[in-house]
Structure formats: structure tokens, C-alpha cells
N, C-alpha and C positions, 0 to 999 in steps of 0.2 A: 656281693661283696662291696662294701662302701669304701675300702681303702683306708679305713681308720681302725686303730686299736686304742681303747680307753680314751676316746674323743681326741686323739692326736693323729696326724697323718702317718700313714705307714711309710717309713723311710728305711731303706736298706743301705748300709755303708759298704763301699767298695774301696779297698786300698790298692793303689797301683804303685809298684816299686820300679824305679828307673835305675838301671846300672849302666854306666858308661866306662869302658876300659880303653885306654889309649896307650899304645906302645910306641915310644919315640926314641929309638937308640941313637939317632943322629945328634941329639942334644944331650946325650948322657943319661937320659931318663929311661929306666927300664920298664916301669909300669906306673900308671896313675889311675886311681879308681875314684870315681865320683858316684855317690849314691844319694838318692833323695826319694821321698815318698809324698804323695799328695792324696787327699781324701776326695771322694766323689760321692755325693748324695743323690740317690735316685728316688723319685716319688712314683709309685705304681698306682695306676688307676684302672679299675675293672672296666669302666665304660662311662659314657655320658648319660646313660639311662639307669634308673634304679630298678632292680628286679627283686621283688619280694615274693613272687609266686613260688609255690612248692612244686615238686615233681608231679603230684597229683593233679594240679591245675594244668600243667603242660600236656600230660597224657590225655586229658579230657577236653582240651581246647586246641587241637592241632592247627586250626586256622589262625590262631593268635601268635604262632611262632614268628619272631622277627627275622629268622634266618633259616636256611635250608639244611644246615648241619650243626652238630655240636661235638665238641671234643671232651671225652671222658677218659681220664687216666692216660692221656697222651694218644688216644686212638680216636680218629674222627668217624662219626656215624652220621648218615643222612637222617633226615627228620623221621621218616617212616620206621627205620630200624631203632632209633632212639626212643620213639613212642612205644614200640614193642618191648624194649628193655625196661622202660618205666612201668609197664603193666605187669611185670613179673614180681 
């Protein structure tokens, strides 16, 4: 994954809403509400290396793996198990 869609950086917007409620009966104010929102832009980057190899490459070149495990669908597998999965 290069982190780009249609030659533009992949950016995900996150809106944070801040709400402040102050109750101050001593000055005759029963409730004051302040609300504001800010935007935060996050750039996601898969890694500093480009990986264009297919599953077939990795299952046939176990010594080329740059790591000892891989996460697939939120589940972490060590290299040997992942290679067995790739062979099915």
C-alpha cells in the first residue's frame, strides 16, 4: 500500500467536538455552554519500504521475509504458519 489514492495522499479527517459546561450559581448564572470543533488531518503511511511482491512470492521465498510475523484480519501469525496459509 502506497498511502495514495488517485495520486493524492490518503488523508482521513477526524472531527473533535469540545463541550464545556459551567454552572455558577454564585453569580446568578445557571448554566453556560461553550461548544467548538476542530479538524485534525492524519496521514497514514504503510511503511518506509515499498512491497510489490505477491503472496506467491512470499510463500516461495521464506528467507526474504523482513519480519517474523504478519497480521491478517486482525490475527497475528508467525512466519511458518503464514506461509502454510499462503500455500492453501
